[in-house]
N, C-alpha and C positions, 0 to 999 in steps of 0.2 A: 506341663499341662501344654498343651502346642496353643501359641500367639496368632493372632490373628492372620491372615496373607495378606501380604502389599500392597495397596491397589497402584501396581505400577504402570504408568504410558507405557502405550506402545511404542519402540524407536522409529525415528525417523530414516530411513532406506539408507544405505550407505552410496554418495555418488563423487567418485572419486577423480582424479586429472585423469585416470586410467579410462574409466567409463567413456568422459566428455571424447577421447579424442577416438576412442572406438567408435562414437555414437555421432559426432559430426567431423571428420575425416579433412573435409575441404569442404566449397562453397557449392559447392553441386550436390552435396549431403544435405546440405543447411534450406539450400534454397527447395528441395524434392519434400522438408521437413514442413518448410511453410507452404507451399500447394495442397501438400496433404494434411495439413492445418486449415486450411481454408474451405478445401474443397478433399471433405472426406471420402466419398466414393468416383474418384479419379474425372466425373464430370464438371464441364460448365457450363451455364447459359452464355452461348454466342451472341454478340449482339445482331450480327449479319446474316446468320443462321435463324435466329429466332428460337431459338428449341437448346434441349442440351446437346452438347457435344463431348464425345474424348478427345484431349488434347495431349502434347508429344511436347517435349523435352526439345527448345532451341538450342544447339550445341554454341553459335555465336552471341548469344545474347542471355539475359538471365529472365528469360521469359517463355513462356510455353504458347504453343501453335495451335487453333484447330484444325482440328483431320480433317474436314471438309474445306473450309473458304482461306484456313491459313490467320486466320485474325487472332495477333495476339495478346496476351494477357499475363502481367506482369504479376507475380504474388508479394514484391515487396513494396508493390505500389497503396498509398495512403497508410503506411505503417509505419513504426518507427525507423524504417531501414529505408524509404523514401526520396530517391536519389541521391544519397548518400554513397561518395566514392570506396568507402572503408570497409574491404572484403568482408563477409556472413559470418566469415570463423572468426575475426576478432570481434567481432558484433557479440556472436555467440558465447565465445572465451569472456568477454566483459559481464554478462550478464551470467557466468557460471560462476567468476571467480567476487560478483555484484551478491551473490545467492549464498557462496558457500561462506560467506562470514556474518558475525552476530552482530557486529555492531559497526559493519560499512566498512569500507575500501575508497581510498580518496582519489580523485584523477591521476594527481600525481602518481602514482604508485601502478595504475592500468596506464601511463605513459612509459613508465621504466618495465613494465612488464609485455607489452602489447609492442613497442614501438614508434605506436602514432604520437602525434604532437599531444600538449598540455588543450592547446582551445580542442582539437580533436575529443579525447579525453574529455572533456567537462561535459563539450553537449551529448556524448553517447550517453554519460550519466544522464544528466539532463531527462533527456530520451526515456531511458528507459522508466524512472522516477513518475516519469509522469502516466505511465501505465498501470503504477502500483496503487492509485485513488481504490480503496473500499468505499467510496462514498456511497452505494447502491446499496449497499447490502442491508442485510433485517435488523430493522431497529432493536431497540438493548431492551431488555426486561420482560416485565409482562406475569401475570398470576403465576404465583409457583416456582419464578425463578429464586437465585439464590439471594438478587439484587442488584443495585446498579450505585457504584462508587463516582462522584463526580466533583471534582477537584480544579482548579485554577494553579499555573506558575507561570512562572516569568523568565525568558530567555535571552540572552545576550548580551554585553560588554559590561564589562563586569568596571564598578566605581564607588570611592567611597562613599558610604550612607546609603548606596543602594540596594540594600537587603531586600527579599521578601518582595512585595508589589512595590507597585511604580509610584516613585517618586512626583509630585508635582511639580517640581521646579524641574527635571531632564525626566519629560513622558519618554522621548525618543530614545530612551539607551536601551532599551527592553523591550520584549514585545512577548503580549499576553498571550499566554495557550489553555485552552479549556479544553479535558480530557471526560471524557465519560469510558469506565468501563462496567465488565458485566463478569461478575465472583466468578472464575473457572471459565468466562468465554473471551469476548471479543472486545477491542480497546477502538477507542476513535478519537483524533487531539483535531482542534481547530485552532490555528493563528487566526487569532483576532484583533480588531483595532482598541478593546478597552475590556474589563471585565464587571462593565455597569449591569443592573438588575436586568435589563430587556436583552442584552445580548447574552447573555446565561438562560436564563428562561426560558428564550425562541430556541437554543438548542437542547434545552431539557423536552420543550411539547414535539419539537420534530425527532429526537434520536431515542425519548423514552417512552416506551409503552405505558397508557395507562394500568393502573393498579399494581404498581411496581413499586418494590419496598426501594426506598432511595438513601446514599448514606453520603453525607460532606461533613464537614468543617465547620467549625463557627463563624465563617464569611457572612459579613450581614445579608448580602445578599439572596442567600437562603432563606430567607426569613419569611419571603414572598411565597415557599412553599407552603404553607401553613391555611394558603387562602385555595389551596389544589389539594384538600386533605380526602377529597372521592374521586380523587385521582392517584394521588400515592401519598405511600404510607413513609413520612419523613422522619428518620434518627441523626442526629448530629455528636463527634466529640468535639469537646472542647481543647483545638489545640491553643490557644492564648494561655488556658493555666498550663500546658505542657500537662495533656492528658491525650492520650494516644491510643489505648485501647481498653475498652468495658465490654464484655463480652463477645458476643461476636459485631458490634456495634465500631469501626473503625476505615480507615479508607487506607490503609496499606497494600492494596493492591494499585492502585492509581500513581500510590507513591513510590512504588517499584517500578510502574512504567516511566517517573519521571526517573531517575534514579538510571536505567538504561537509557534513555535518549541524551539525558544531560552530560555523561560520562563518554556515549562515543559519541557526540561532539564535539565535546572536548579532547580527546583524543586523537579521534580521526582525522576531526576537518577542523577545529579549534575554535573556527567562531563561520555564521551564515548569517549572511546577510536576510533582511525582510523579505524582501520579493521571495526564496526562494525557500524560506523555510517550512512552509506548508509541503512541498514535494520531501523532504526531507522527513515530516515527521509521517508521510504514507508510507517513507521506507519501514519505517521502525516500527510502524502502526501491522504492517501487512507478515509482517515477520513475528510478531509476536502473536498476531490471529492465525499462524499456523504451526506453533509452537506444537502443536501436538500430534500434526500429518502425520501422518506414515511416509507416504509418495519425498522424495527428494526436494526441498526448496528451490533446487533448480529448475525441477519440473513445474514448479508451483509459476515460479516467474515465467516460463515461458505460457504457460497455459496463459497471460496476464495480453501475449501479443496478438493483436485486431488490426484490423482494420479502420478508420478512424470513422466514426459518423456509420459505423457498421455496412460500410460498402465493400462489398461481397458480390460477383454474379449470378447470381443464379436466377431461376424462373421469377418474372415480374409476377405480385398479385394482382389476383383477377379485379377488376375496378367497380362496385356495385352502378349500375344506368340508373343515378338520380336525374 
């Protein structure tokens, strides 16, 4: 009797250092990639000509010039590369290294690999993490989905007697983090000021669709979900009694994500300051949410490069006469 075929997920396409060197051999190639990223058809709306025109590369500077009036457009303007003296190949290589690891890579390692200063490496990583925010992604759950798991954890310095939830005597030692994950889908983690009812229920109302099945532990703030029976079907697992799985009722998915985050932060970065924790959570969430993608993770990182505030030179929208 033949067994059932295994439901294997498609593997992510390999992208090695050899592929990187072939695709981005120099700064000119990186700049051309940026130009095509923002202007796929090769035309740019010229402010002087007031029309879409072809632009050609200017040899003496990292810009493109209008074929008619000579007005310049800089592809790096209003991006993470804006006014950076660091070569584009170094930027792209840092993105490649960051995308090629499962648990992240430290700025100190980038300093050793690229020859830039630690200050430059740290700033580059800060800028790259800024573009990995999935906050505008689709909400979780809904009718007919596998369910949504919600949990809270605490990240920060270790001190005797500070296990689990924050000790009121030392409230500044750990940073509370609330996580929402859809089973078989995406995750979102929030660095919060506390884990009170208003904070957690606000996240649930914002990120979890009505008619979702919600799985939590026995933390008391989730008692409020019983007042939303018309919106959510709530199941909870009694962790305080060391019960972790009952049928399909568990929070193992979000607990697995916490394990990835904590082991990564402890092993690679050692410690993270409160003001920067959210950007690190975004980085780990970004990788987790694309674990089943076929395209290389490096491509997913590059696709996040955008103009700040969507500043792309295109034909202005027609204004209605009011």
